[in-house]
C-alpha positions as CSV (number, residue, x, y, z in Angstrom):
1,M,147.8,105.6,126.5
2,F,150.8,104.5,124.9
3,K,150.6,102.9,121.5
4,Y,154.2,103.1,120.1
5,V,157.4,102.1,122.0
6,I,160.8,103.1,120.3
7,F,163.6,100.8,121.7
8,D,167.4,101.8,121.6
9,L,169.5,98.4,121.0
10,D,172.9,98.7,122.3
11,D,172.9,98.2,126.1
12,T,169.3,98.8,126.3
13,L,168.3,95.2,124.8
14,L,171.5,93.9,123.5
15,D,174.6,93.4,125.5
16,F,176.6,95.3,123.2
17,S,179.5,96.1,125.7
18,R,180.1,92.4,126.4
19,G,180.4,91.8,122.6
20,E,182.5,94.9,122.1
21,R,185.1,93.8,124.9
22,E,185.3,90.2,123.6
23,G,186.0,91.6,120.0
24,V,188.4,94.3,120.7
25,Q,190.4,92.0,123.1
26,K,190.8,89.2,120.6
27,I,192.2,91.8,118.0
28,L,194.5,93.2,120.7
29,K,195.8,89.5,121.5
30,E,196.1,88.9,117.8
31,H,198.4,91.9,117.5
32,G,200.7,90.8,120.0
33,I,199.5,93.3,122.6
34,K,200.4,92.0,126.5
35,D,198.4,94.6,128.5
36,I,195.3,93.8,127.0
37,D,193.3,95.9,129.7
38,H,195.4,98.8,129.1
39,G,195.1,98.4,125.3
40,F,191.3,98.0,125.7
41,Q,191.1,101.3,127.8
42,I,192.9,103.4,125.0
43,Y,190.3,102.0,122.4
44,L,187.5,102.9,124.8
45,S,188.7,106.5,125.2
46,I,189.3,106.8,121.3
47,N,186.1,105.2,120.5
48,K,184.0,107.5,123.0
49,H,185.7,110.5,120.9
50,V,185.0,109.1,117.4
51,W,181.1,108.7,118.4
52,E,181.0,112.2,120.1
53,Q,181.7,113.5,116.7
54,I,179.5,110.9,114.9
55,E,176.6,112.1,116.9
56,A,177.6,115.8,116.3
57,G,176.9,115.0,112.5
58,K,180.2,113.9,111.2
59,P,180.5,111.1,108.6
60,S,180.3,107.7,110.5
61,Q,182.2,105.1,108.2
62,K,185.2,107.6,108.0
63,L,185.5,108.2,111.7
64,V,184.9,104.4,112.7
65,D,187.6,103.7,110.1
66,T,190.5,105.5,112.0
67,R,189.7,104.3,115.7
68,F,192.0,101.1,115.7
69,E,194.3,102.9,113.6
70,S,194.7,105.5,116.7
71,T,194.5,102.7,119.1
72,F,197.4,100.9,117.8
73,N,199.3,104.1,117.2
74,K,199.1,105.1,121.0
75,L,200.3,101.2,121.6
76,G,203.5,101.6,119.2
77,I,202.4,99.7,116.3
78,K,201.6,100.5,112.9
79,V,198.4,98.7,111.1
80,D,195.9,98.7,108.4
81,G,193.0,100.4,110.6
82,K,190.4,99.9,107.6
83,K,191.0,96.0,107.7
84,I,191.0,95.7,111.6
85,E,187.7,97.6,111.4
86,R,186.2,95.2,108.9
87,Q,187.5,92.3,111.1
88,Y,186.1,94.0,114.1
89,R,182.6,94.7,112.2
90,N,182.3,90.9,111.5
91,I,182.9,89.9,115.0
92,L,180.2,92.8,115.8
93,N,177.7,91.3,113.3
94,H,178.2,87.9,115.4
95,N,177.3,89.4,118.9
96,F,173.9,88.1,119.8
97,Y,174.3,88.6,123.5
98,T,171.0,90.1,124.9
99,L,170.8,91.5,128.5
100,N,169.2,89.5,131.0
101,G,165.6,89.9,131.0
102,A,165.3,91.7,127.6
103,E,163.3,88.9,125.7
104,K,160.7,88.6,128.6
105,L,160.0,92.5,128.5
106,L,159.5,92.5,124.9
107,Q,157.3,89.4,124.9
108,D,155.3,91.1,127.9
109,L,155.0,94.2,125.9
110,K,153.8,92.5,122.7
111,K,151.0,90.9,124.9
112,Q,150.0,94.8,125.8
113,N,149.3,95.2,122.0
114,L,152.1,97.9,121.9
115,T,154.1,98.3,118.8
116,L,157.4,97.9,119.0
117,L,159.9,99.8,117.1
118,V,163.8,99.8,116.7
119,G,165.3,103.3,116.7
120,T,169.3,102.8,117.0
121,N,172.6,104.6,116.1
122,G,174.7,102.0,113.8
123,I,175.6,100.3,111.0
124,K,172.2,98.7,109.2
125,H,173.4,95.3,108.3
126,T,175.4,94.9,111.6
127,Q,172.4,95.9,113.6
128,I,169.9,93.5,111.7
129,D,172.4,90.6,111.7
130,R,172.5,91.2,115.6
131,L,168.9,91.3,115.7
132,N,168.3,88.5,113.8
133,G,171.0,86.3,115.5
134,S,169.6,87.2,119.0
135,G,166.2,86.3,118.3
136,L,164.5,89.3,119.2
137,D,163.7,90.5,115.4
138,K,160.4,88.9,115.6
139,Y,159.2,91.3,118.6
140,F,159.6,94.4,116.3
141,D,157.4,96.1,113.5
142,H,160.0,98.3,111.9
143,Y,163.7,99.1,112.4
144,F,165.0,102.8,112.1
145,I,168.9,102.7,111.8
146,S,170.8,105.8,111.4
147,G,173.2,103.9,109.0
148,D,170.2,103.7,106.7
149,I,168.5,107.2,107.6
150,G,171.6,109.0,107.5
151,F,171.3,110.9,110.5
152,N,172.5,110.0,114.2
153,K,170.6,110.2,117.2
154,P,170.3,113.0,118.9
155,D,169.6,114.6,115.5
156,K,165.9,115.1,115.4
157,R,166.3,114.3,111.7
158,F,166.8,110.5,112.8
159,F,163.0,110.5,113.8
160,V,161.6,111.9,110.6
161,P,161.2,108.6,108.9
162,I,159.6,107.1,112.1
163,F,156.8,110.0,111.9
164,K,156.3,109.2,108.1
165,A,156.1,105.4,108.5
166,Y,153.7,105.8,111.5
167,P,151.2,109.2,110.7
168,D,149.5,108.7,113.7
169,L,152.6,108.4,115.9
170,S,152.8,111.3,118.5
171,K,154.2,112.7,121.8
172,G,150.8,111.5,123.5
173,N,151.2,107.9,122.5
174,T,154.8,107.1,121.8
175,I,157.8,106.6,124.0
176,M,161.5,106.0,123.6
177,I,163.7,104.1,125.8
178,G,167.4,103.8,125.9
179,D,170.3,104.0,127.9
180,S,172.1,107.1,126.4
181,M,171.1,110.6,127.6
182,K,172.7,112.1,124.8
183,S,171.5,109.9,122.0
184,D,168.3,108.3,123.3
185,I,167.0,111.0,125.7
186,L,168.1,114.2,124.0
187,G,167.1,112.9,120.8
188,S,163.7,111.9,121.8
189,R,163.3,115.1,123.6
190,S,164.4,116.8,120.5
191,A,161.5,115.4,118.5
192,G,159.2,116.1,121.0
193,L,158.9,112.6,122.6
194,K,158.4,111.3,125.8
195,N,161.3,109.3,127.0
196,I,163.0,106.4,129.5
197,W,166.3,106.8,130.5
198,F,167.4,103.0,131.1
199,N,169.9,103.3,133.9
200,P,170.8,99.9,135.3
201,K,174.0,101.3,136.7
202,Y,172.7,104.0,138.5
203,A,174.9,106.4,136.6
204,A,174.9,110.1,137.4
205,N,173.0,112.5,135.1
206,N,175.7,115.4,134.3
207,F,173.3,116.8,131.6
208,D,171.1,120.2,132.1
209,F,168.0,118.0,131.2
210,K,166.3,115.2,132.7
211,P,164.4,112.3,131.3
212,T,160.6,111.8,131.3
213,F,161.4,108.7,133.8
214,E,164.5,107.1,134.9
215,V,164.5,103.3,135.5
216,H,166.9,100.7,136.8
217,N,165.4,97.7,135.5
218,Y,163.0,96.3,133.1
219,R,160.3,95.8,135.6
220,E,159.9,99.5,136.1
221,I,159.7,100.1,132.5
222,E,156.9,97.6,132.5
223,E,155.0,99.2,135.3
224,I,155.5,102.5,133.7
225,L,153.8,101.5,130.2
226,K,151.0,99.8,132.4
227,D,150.2,102.9,133.9
228,N,150.1,104.9,131.0
């Protein structure tokens, strides 16, 4: 039987993609970019590379401070990348969008007396502000955030504080739920934990490992947790 459930946040419970799209597009418009879709695709490509480096263990703040400067360089505009990053961070802090059904899922799991934990990559104050603003904060007993821990998933050292905070937490009574095969599923595997890949878009698994479970909606998550 599961006792602990560790949740990723972005695109697992919180609708990060929607907030990201709105925030970046707003910044592009403010700097006179006409082809917003083209500019956004450039940003996504650069940001993907930035996060690949962060997940490989490189310093996060130094890297995220480069993503807007690099984006606008490709668009032929010189900007203060750090200043724009601060502006974007403020926008993200107020991204309170949740995925449809996320709160009901958490309500139902709490009724099962499960201990719900946050285990997410990101900057601490941003993630906490978004949890509080979305109203999902009340369902969680503890937050574990890479910006506070000092290590990003999939590094197994990300999970060390979780094991320390809950000495009885084990692979037999704990499961990680997340949308990213690389950070959530590989990370939980490296820590010896079972996992659920939340895959509502039916993305292909291009990795040489598999999740413990794969689901496409919240109802399937509830079924797994009821059966185990």
